[in-house]
Structure formats: structure tokens, C-alpha cells
BAVEX-583115 format. One record per atom (N, C-alpha, C): residue in one letter; x, y, z. Coordinates in steps of 0.2 Angstrom, whole numbers, padded with zeros to 4 digits, always signed. Example, Ala and Ser with C-alpha at 12.3 -4.5 7.8 and 13.67 -1.06 7.14 Angstrom:
2
A+0066-0028+0039A+0062-0022+0039A+0066-0016+0039S+0064-0011+0035S+0068-0005+0036S+0064+0000+0039
//
This chain:
283
M+0039+0122+0106M+0033+0119+0111M+0038+0111+0116R+0040+0111+0121R+0044+0105+0122R+0041+0100+0121K+0044+0093+0119K+0042+0087+0119K+0043+0084+0124T+0038+0081+0124T+0036+0075+0131T+0040+0069+0131A+0038+0067+0136A+0045+0060+0139A+0043+0056+0134S+0038+0054+0133S+0036+0049+0128S+0038+0051+0121E+0037+0057+0119E+0038+0058+0112E+0048+0057+0111N+0050+0060+0115N+0057+0060+0116N+0060+0053+0115R+0056+0048+0120R+0058+0041+0119R+0057+0038+0111N+0051+0040+0109N+0051+0037+0102N+0055+0042+0098D+0058+0045+0097D+0065+0048+0092D+0069+0043+0095F+0070+0043+0100F+0075+0037+0103F+0075+0031+0099I+0068+0030+0098I+0070+0023+0098I+0068+0025+0088F+0067+0028+0085F+0067+0029+0080F+0075+0030+0078I+0077+0033+0079I+0085+0034+0078I+0090+0028+0078L+0087+0023+0083L+0091+0016+0084L+0088+0012+0078R+0082+0012+0077R+0080+0008+0071R+0085+0010+0065R+0084+0017+0063R+0087+0021+0057R+0092+0019+0056K+0097+0017+0061K+0105+0014+0061K+0106+0009+0060L+0100+0003+0066L+0101-0003+0062L+0098-0006+0055Q+0094-0002+0053Q+0091-0002+0046Q+0099-0003+0039G+0102+0003+0044G+0109+0005+0040G+0112-0001+0038R+0113-0003+0045R+0120-0006+0046R+0116-0013+0044I+0111-0016+0042I+0109-0024+0040I+0109-0022+0036S+0106-0020+0030S+0107-0018+0024S+0115-0018+0019K+0117-0014+0024K+0126-0017+0020K+0127-0022+0021I+0126-0023+0027I+0129-0032+0027I+0125-0037+0023A+0120-0036+0020A+0115-0039+0017A+0118-0038+0009N+0120-0031+0007N+0121-0030+0001N+0131-0034+0000K+0133-0034+0007K+0138-0038+0005K+0139-0045+0003L+0133-0046+0007L+0133-0055+0006L+0130-0056+0000N+0128-0054-0004N+0123-0054-0012N+0116-0054-0008L+0113-0054-0002L+0108-0055-0001L+0101-0053-0003R+0101-0046-0007R+0096-0043-0008R+0095-0042-0018K+0095-0048-0020K+0095-0051-0026K+0088-0051-0029F+0084-0050-0034F+0077-0051-0033F+0076-0058-0037D+0072-0063-0033D+0071-0068-0037D+0063-0071-0037L+0062-0072-0042L+0053-0073-0043L+0049-0076-0039K+0055-0082-0036K+0051-0086-0031K+0049-0085-0025D+0052-0078-0021D+0052-0074-0016D+0041-0071-0017F+0042-0072-0022F+0034-0065-0022F+0026-0070-0025K+0023-0069-0023K+0017-0071-0027K+0011-0067-0029I+0010-0069-0034I+0003-0065-0036I-0004-0068-0036E-0007-0064-0031E-0013-0068-0031E-0021-0062-0033H-0023-0067-0038H-0030-0065-0044H-0035-0066-0039I-0040-0060-0038I-0047-0061-0036I-0052-0055-0041D-0059-0058-0042D-0062-0054-0044D-0067-0051-0039V-0069-0043-0040V-0072-0040-0036V-0079-0037-0040K-0083-0040-0039K-0091-0038-0042K-0091-0028-0038L-0091-0024-0040L-0092-0016-0039L-0098-0015-0043P-0104-0015-0036P-0112-0011-0037P-0109-0004-0042E-0112-0003-0047E-0115+0002-0051E-0108+0001-0055L-0106-0002-0057L-0100-0001-0061L-0103-0004-0068S-0102+0001-0075S-0104+0001-0080S-0099-0003-0084M-0103-0007-0090M-0101-0009-0095M-0095-0009-0097E-0092-0003-0099E-0084+0001-0100E-0080-0001-0095F-0082-0005-0089F-0077-0004-0083F-0076-0012-0083R-0080-0015-0085R-0080-0025-0084R-0071-0027-0085N-0072-0030-0081N-0065-0034-0080N-0058-0029-0080Y-0060-0022-0076Y-0056-0017-0077Y-0050-0019-0073V-0041-0020-0073V-0037-0024-0070V-0034-0017-0063I-0033-0018-0058I-0030-0013-0054I-0025-0020-0050V-0020-0017-0051V-0014-0023-0047V-0012-0018-0041L-0013-0021-0035L-0013-0018-0029L-0006-0018-0026V+0000-0017-0023V+0004-0018-0020V+0004-0014-0014S+0009-0014-0010S+0010-0010-0003S+0018-0012-0001D+0017-0009+0005D+0021-0009+0010D+0032-0011+0006I+0032-0008+0004I+0037-0007-0001I+0042-0006+0005H+0043-0003+0010H+0047-0001+0015H+0056-0003+0013F+0058+0001+0008F+0063+0002+0004F+0068+0003+0006G+0075+0001+0006G+0080+0002+0009G+0082-0006+0013Q+0076-0009+0017Q+0078-0014+0022Q+0078-0021+0016W+0072-0025+0017W+0071-0030+0012W+0072-0030+0007I+0066-0026+0003I+0066-0022-0003I+0071-0018-0005S+0077-0020-0010S+0083-0017-0012S+0080-0015-0019A+0085-0010-0021A+0083-0007-0030A+0083-0017-0034D+0087-0018-0034D+0086-0026-0037D+0078-0028-0038R+0076-0028-0032R+0070-0033-0030R+0065-0028-0032L+0064-0023-0030L+0059-0018-0034L+0058-0017-0040S+0063-0016-0045S+0064-0018-0051S+0060-0023-0054G+0063-0029-0052G+0059-0037-0053G+0050-0034-0050V+0050-0032-0047V+0042-0030-0043V+0037-0027-0049V+0044-0022-0052V+0039-0017-0057V+0038-0022-0063N+0043-0026-0066N+0042-0030-0070N+0035-0034-0069L+0034-0036-0066L+0031-0042-0061L+0025-0037-0063I+0023-0031-0061I+0017-0027-0061I+0015-0026-0068N+0021-0023-0072N+0021-0021-0079N+0017-0029-0085N+0019-0033-0080N+0017-0041-0085N+0010-0043-0084S+0009-0038-0079S-0001-0041-0077S-0003-0037-0080S+0001-0030-0083S-0006-0028-0090S-0010-0022-0085P-0009-0021-0079P-0014-0015-0077P-0019-0011-0080D-0024-0008-0077D-0027-0002-0080D-0024+0004-0078L-0025+0001-0070L-0024+0004-0065L-0017+0002-0058V-0013+0006-0057V-0007+0004-0051V-0010+0006-0044A-0013+0002-0038A-0013+0008-0034A-0006+0005-0028I-0005+0008-0024I-0001+0007-0019I-0005+0014-0011T-0003+0004-0008T-0007+0009-0002T-0001+0011+0006G+0004+0015+0001G+0007+0017+0010G+0013+0013+0011D+0016+0015+0015D+0024+0014+0018D+0029+0011+0015F+0031+0017+0009F+0036+0015+0003F+0041+0016+0008V+0043+0017+0012V+0051+0017+0017V+0049+0014+0024S+0054+0015+0028S+0054+0013+0035S+0056+0017+0039Y+0065+0019+0039Y+0067+0024+0045Y+0070+0028+0040L+0076+0025+0034L+0080+0030+0030L+0077+0031+0024L+0076+0037+0020L+0073+0043+0018L+0078+0043+0011D+0083+0048+0013D+0088+0052+0012D+0090+0048+0004D+0093+0042+0007D+0097+0040+0001D+0091+0035-0005S+0085+0034-0002S+0080+0032-0006S+0076+0034-0011I+0076+0040-0010I+0073+0045-0014I+0075+0045-0022K+0083+0044-0025K+0083+0043-0031K+0082+0037-0034E+0083+0030-0027E+0084+0025-0031E+0077+0024-0032M+0073+0024-0026M+0064+0023-0029M+0061+0027-0034T+0062+0032-0034T+0061+0034-0043T+0064+0032-0048I+0070+0031-0048I+0072+0026-0053I+0066+0020-0056Q+0067+0018-0052Q+0061+0009-0051Q+0054+0013-0053L+0051+0017-0048L+0044+0018-0048L+0042+0018-0056R+0045+0024-0056R+0045+0028-0064R+0042+0024-0068N+0046+0016-0068N+0043+0014-0075N+0039+0009-0073L+0034+0009-0070L+0026+0007-0071L+0023+0010-0075K+0020+0003-0080K+0017+0006-0086K+0009+0005-0086P+0005+0007-0082P-0001+0007-0080P-0004+0008-0087H-0011+0005-0090H-0014+0010-0094H-0016+0014-0091D-0020+0016-0089D-0023+0023-0087D-0018+0028-0081A-0018+0026-0074A-0013+0029-0068A-0010+0023-0062A-0006+0027-0060A-0004+0021-0056A-0006+0031-0049V-0008+0027-0043V-0011+0031-0040V-0008+0029-0033A-0008+0033-0025A-0005+0029-0021A-0008+0035-0014V-0009+0031-0007V-0009+0035-0002V-0001+0034+0002L-0002+0038+0007L+0004+0036+0013L+0002+0033+0019G+0006+0032+0020G+0006+0025+0027G+0008+0029+0034N+0007+0026+0039N+0012+0028+0044N+0019+0029+0044H+0024+0026+0041H+0029+0025+0041H+0033+0030+0036D+0029+0034+0030D+0029+0038+0026D+0030+0045+0029H+0024+0046+0035H+0023+0052+0040H+0032+0052+0045W+0033+0046+0047W+0038+0045+0051W+0043+0048+0049A+0047+0045+0042A+0052+0045+0041A+0052+0052+0036G+0045+0055+0034G+0046+0061+0031G+0039+0061+0025A+0034+0065+0027A+0030+0062+0022A+0031+0067+0015E+0033+0074+0016E+0036+0077+0010E+0040+0077+0004N+0044+0071+0008N+0051+0069+0004N+0047+0062+0000V+0042+0060+0005V+0039+0053+0001V+0034+0056-0007R+0032+0062-0004R+0028+0066-0008R+0031+0067-0016E+0037+0069-0014E+0041+0070-0021E+0043+0063-0023I+0045+0058-0020I+0047+0054-0025I+0040+0052-0030L+0034+0051-0026L+0028+0050-0032L+0027+0055-0036K+0030+0061-0035K+0027+0068-0040K+0032+0064-0043K+0040+0062-0044K+0043+0062-0051K+0044+0056-0052S+0038+0053-0049S+0038+0045-0053S+0032+0045-0056N+0029+0051-0056N+0021+0050-0059N+0015+0048-0057I+0015+0046-0051I+0011+0044-0047I+0005+0048-0044Y+0001+0050-0043Y-0004+0053-0041Y-0007+0048-0032D-0005+0055-0029D-0005+0055-0023D-0013+0056-0021I-0019+0051-0020I-0023+0053-0017I-0027+0053-0009S-0019+0055-0006S-0023+0055-0001S-0028+0058+0003N-0033+0058+0006N-0040+0062+0008N-0042+0065+0002S-0040+0062-0005S-0044+0066-0012S-0045+0059-0016I-0046+0063-0023I-0050+0056-0026I-0047+0057-0036Y-0047+0053-0037Y-0043+0050-0044Y-0049+0049-0050T-0052+0049-0052T-0056+0048-0055T-0053+0047-0063V-0056+0040-0065V-0053+0037-0074V-0059+0038-0076S-0061+0039-0083S-0067+0040-0086S-0066+0036-0093K-0070+0031-0095K-0072+0029-0101K-0079+0031-0105G-0076+0034-0112G-0083+0039-0113G-0087+0041-0109N-0094+0040-0105N-0097+0043-0102N-0099+0039-0096S-0094+0035-0095S-0093+0030-0088S-0088+0034-0082K-0088+0032-0077K-0081+0033-0073K-0082+0028-0066L-0075+0029-0064L-0074+0024-0058L-0072+0029-0053N-0073+0033-0048N-0069+0033-0044N-0065+0030-0039V-0059+0033-0039V-0054+0029-0033V-0052+0035-0028A-0054+0034-0024A-0052+0038-0017A-0046+0036-0011G-0045+0041-0011G-0039+0040-0008G-0038+0041+0001I-0038+0037+0006I-0037+0042+0013I-0029+0042+0017D-0028+0047+0021D-0022+0046+0023D-0021+0041+0029S-0016+0040+0031S-0017+0037+0036S-0017+0040+0041A-0022+0034+0045A-0026+0035+0052A-0021+0032+0057M-0017+0030+0057M-0013+0028+0062M-0010+0034+0066V-0009+0038+0060V-0004+0046+0063V-0011+0051+0063K-0017+0049+0062K-0021+0054+0063K-0022+0058+0057K-0020+0056+0052K-0021+0061+0046K-0026+0060+0041D-0029+0054+0041D-0038+0054+0040D-0042+0058+0037R-0044+0059+0033R-0049+0066+0033R-0055+0062+0026L-0060+0056+0030L-0065+0056+0026L-0069+0060+0024D-0070+0063+0029D-0074+0069+0027D-0074+0074+0021L-0067+0075+0022L-0064+0078+0014L-0067+0075+0006V-0063+0068+0008V-0064+0062+0001V-0072+0063-0001L-0076+0062+0006L-0083+0061+0004L-0087+0069+0000E-0084+0075+0002E-0086+0080+0001E-0083+0079-0008K-0078+0077-0011K-0076+0077-0017K-0080+0071-0022L-0081+0067-0017L-0082+0060-0021L-0091+0062-0025P-0091+0061-0030P-0097+0063-0034P-0104+0057-0032P-0109+0059-0031P-0114+0054-0030P-0115+0050-0035N-0118+0042-0033N-0122+0040-0038N-0117+0036-0043E-0110+0035-0043E-0104+0034-0046E-0099+0029-0042P-0098+0023-0044P-0096+0019-0042P-0090+0021-0041A-0086+0017-0033A-0080+0021-0032A-0075+0016-0025I-0070+0015-0027I-0066+0013-0020I-0061+0016-0019L-0059+0016-0012L-0057+0019-0006L-0048+0014-0003L-0043+0019-0006L-0036+0015-0004L-0034+0018+0003A-0035+0013+0008A-0034+0016+0014A-0027+0011+0018H-0022+0013+0021H-0015+0011+0021H-0019+0004+0027E-0022+0007+0031E-0023+0002+0037E-0029-0002+0036P-0032-0006+0036P-0036-0012+0037P-0045-0009+0040D-0042-0010+0046D-0047-0011+0050D-0051-0003+0049F-0049+0003+0044F-0051+0008+0044F-0058+0007+0040A-0056+0000+0035A-0064-0002+0035A-0070-0002+0039A-0071-0003+0046A-0077-0003+0049A-0080+0005+0050K-0075+0010+0047K-0079+0017+0047K-0079+0019+0040S-0076+0017+0036S-0078+0019+0028S-0085+0014+0027S-0084+0009+0028S-0089+0002+0024S-0098+0007+0028E-0097+0012+0033E-0102+0014+0035E-0104+0019+0031T-0102+0024+0027T-0103+0030+0022T-0107+0027+0017K-0108+0018+0017K-0111+0016+0010K-0109+0018+0005R-0103+0021+0003R-0100+0026-0004R-0096+0018-0009F-0094+0016-0003F-0088+0011-0007F-0089+0002-0007G-0088+0000-0013G-0088-0005-0015G-0083-0009-0012L-0075-0007-0013L-0070-0010-0010L-0064-0006-0007Q-0062-0008-0001Q-0056-0002+0000Q-0051-0010-0002L-0045-0005-0002L-0039-0007-0003L-0033-0006+0001S-0032-0011+0007S-0025-0010+0010S-0018-0013+0010G-0015-0011+0017G-0007-0015+0019G-0008-0016+0024H-0002-0013+0026H-0002-0011+0033H+0002-0017+0038S-0002-0023+0037S-0002-0028+0041S+0004-0032+0039H+0008-0032+0035H+0012-0037+0030H+0010-0043+0031G+0002-0044+0033G-0001-0053+0033G+0002-0053+0039G+0002-0051+0044G+0007-0056+0050G+0013-0057+0050Q+0013-0059+0043Q+0022-0062+0041Q+0022-0068+0044F+0019-0070+0048F+0017-0077+0050F+0010-0080+0049V+0010-0086+0045V+0003-0088+0046V+0002-0096+0046I-0002-0098+0050I-0005-0106+0051I-0010-0106+0048P-0009-0112+0044P-0013-0112+0039P-0020-0116+0041R-0024-0112+0039R-0032-0114+0039R-0035-0109+0047L-0029-0106+0049L-0031-0101+0056L-0029-0095+0056G-0024-0094+0050G-0022-0087+0048G-0018-0084+0053T-0017-0079+0053T-0009-0075+0057T-0011-0074+0066P-0008-0075+0070P-0008-0075+0076P-0005-0068+0080F-0002-0064+0072F+0000-0060+0075F-0003-0053+0071R-0006-0049+0075R-0011-0044+0075R-0008-0036+0077G-0010-0033+0076G-0008-0025+0078G-0012-0021+0078R-0010-0015+0080R-0013-0009+0077R-0015-0008+0073F-0022-0007+0071F-0027-0006+0064F-0025-0011+0059F-0024-0016+0061F-0024-0025+0057F-0027-0031+0061L-0033-0028+0066L-0034-0031+0072L-0040-0039+0069K-0043-0033+0064K-0050-0038+0062K-0047-0042+0054Y-0044-0037+0052Y-0042-0038+0045Y-0037-0038+0043P-0033-0045+0044P-0026-0045+0045P-0023-0046+0037L-0027-0050+0033L-0023-0052+0027L-0031-0057+0021G-0030-0054+0014G-0036-0059+0012G-0041-0052+0012K-0046-0057+0009K-0053-0055+0008K-0059-0053+0013Y-0062-0050+0014Y-0067-0049+0018Y-0073-0045+0016E-0079-0046+0019E-0084-0043+0018E-0086-0041+0023V-0087-0034+0023V-0087-0028+0031V-0095-0023+0028N-0098-0024+0032N-0104-0021+0030N-0109-0019+0023G-0105-0025+0017G-0110-0025+0009G-0102-0022+0007M-0099-0020+0011M-0093-0018+0006M-0085-0024+0006I-0082-0024+0000I-0077-0028+0000I-0071-0026+0004Q-0067-0027+0007Q-0061-0026+0010Q-0055-0031+0007Y-0052-0027+0004Y-0044-0033+0003Y-0038-0030+0007T-0035-0034+0010T-0025-0033+0014T-0023-0037+0011N-0019-0032+0007N-0012-0035+0004N-0007-0037+0009R-0004-0042+0007R+0002-0044+0015R+0011-0040+0012G+0009-0037+0009G+0015-0032+0008G+0019-0034+0004L+0026-0030+0002L+0030-0032-0004L+0037-0034+0002G+0038-0029+0006G+0043-0028+0011G+0043-0030+0018T+0046-0029+0024T+0046-0030+0031T+0047-0023+0032N+0047-0024+0038N+0051-0017+0044N+0055-0020+0047A+0054-0020+0054A+0060-0023+0059A+0062-0030+0058Y+0057-0035+0056Y+0058-0043+0055Y+0059-0043+0049W+0064-0049+0047W+0063-0050+0039W+0062-0057+0038L+0058-0059+0044L+0056-0067+0042L+0049-0066+0040R+0049-0071+0036R+0039-0071+0036R+0040-0079+0033I+0034-0084+0036I+0034-0089+0036I+0023-0090+0035N+0026-0093+0028N+0019-0096+0024N+0016-0088+0024C+0020-0085+0019C+0018-0077+0020C+0019-0071+0016P+0021-0075+0009P+0023-0073+0005P+0023-0067+0002P+0027-0061+0002P+0028-0055-0003P+0021-0056-0008E+0016-0051-0010E+0010-0051-0012E+0009-0045-0017I+0009-0049-0023I+0007-0042-0030I-0001-0046-0030T-0007-0041-0029T-0013-0042-0030T-0015-0040-0037V-0017-0043-0041V-0023-0043-0047V-0030-0041-0047I-0033-0036-0047I-0040-0037-0045I-0044-0036-0054S-0050-0040-0053S-0052-0039-0060S-0059-0036-0057L-0061-0032-0061L-0068-0027-0058L-0074-0032-0062S-0078-0032-0060S-0084-0034-0066S-0091-0032-0062
//
């Protein structure tokens, strides 16, 4: 089937961006600009009251990261430092909400796997894919997750059990590339048990909240807008992060939390919007 003019144009832009990423990264490496520095990252602590959560899961700790975009601002050294910060937070569960890569993938597989394999949650590490993961090659990203002992829960569920109590962690594949199947997730989700949802795109909360099945949605995608005006928020919003670009919201009785992301995509500049690791305590 022949591609449309629009599809050919998008392919051309993707190739140009991939070449640009490679060149910028090589220059940054030569200038020693891609080393981990603790001051570059901010750890946010939030408490979330989850309906129907049993006593066995009180103070359960989820560490959320998103938008690694490995190979651009996030280098192997920076990712190694981030993994250490995550482990130092003693997570019960690590949640990663997509966009592991941007445009380059082949050279990233081995390096990402080495670093992500060092995650040490008490229970599990789970993830969903983002739009860039599909554009760069979803199956290769899933291979990274598999080799890193990270469960891909895109359009699926991971259940944590403690005694007779359960916490369901559901995931939705990228809505931006129309891979989301909320219907399949709801079919797999047991009734009357607490559940949270990982969704790369935060504005998916408008849809997921209508089901009344999730007490919490965790997302990324926006990078927090990368530019934040104190007391006003971010003026830069885009597709699927127009409503909920950063931080904590209440949407139809569900808590939506949008992580600012670890890396950046085309633009490396951040102002008042540092890369974020979110430590979430459930109650």
C-alpha cells in the first residue's frame, strides 16, 4: 500500500531528527556534557489516598519516572544515576510511563538494558509504551523491557498480592498512536479491587476517570511543558497534555498525576521544570 504525501513527509522529518539526535549527542559526549549530576534532578513526594486499599498496602511506595528519551539528554551515565536514586527510595513498585527512546534505537538497546536491569523494586517494575517508542520501533523497546525484567503492561494488568489483599496495576498503550484498548483492560480487571492506571498521555484521564475503576492514573508525555512560570504553570501544551500538563489533579473523583519526565526530546532546554522522580505513598 502506497504511503500518502503526509506519511512520506513525516518519515522524512523522522529521519532528519534521528540524524540530528546522533550528531548532537556525539558533540555533547566530546564536550563531556552528559554526566550525571544530582542537582539536575528533583525528587517529588506525594501521598495518594486510594479507595478500597487494604491495610496490607498502606504506605506502599510507587516510584514513577517517565520519558527517558534515552540517547538525547539522558545518557548511560545519567540513567545509571537515576536508577540509583530510584533504588535509594526503597520502592515497592517502579512505574515507567513510556517514551524510553526518541528516534535512535539500535544503539540504545544494550546500554539501556544494562542500566534498567539494575532497578531493585521490592515487588516489580512495570511500564507502558509511549508514542516515540512506537515510532522508533515498539518490538525493540519491548525487548529492552523483557531483558531488563520490566513487565510491559500496555493494555494489560499486573497484580500485586499481599496475603489475601491485591492491588491491580493496569496499563494502557499509547493513545497518541491509537494503540489504547481500555476495553481489554477493563475485561481483565477484577471487580471491587483497588486499581491504578499507567497511561503515557495524561489527558487520557478524561476517558479513564469515566469508568470509575481507577483511583489513580500516572502519566508523563508532557515533560511538564519544559518551561514553567511560577504560580501560573506551563504556557506550552500540546496533543494529549492540554488539560493535565504537570503535577496532581482530581478528575471526576480520580487522582491524575503527570510526571515532568527525565529527558527531553527535540529541545534540551528546561526552565523551572527539572527532571522528575516521583515517590508516591499510598494510603
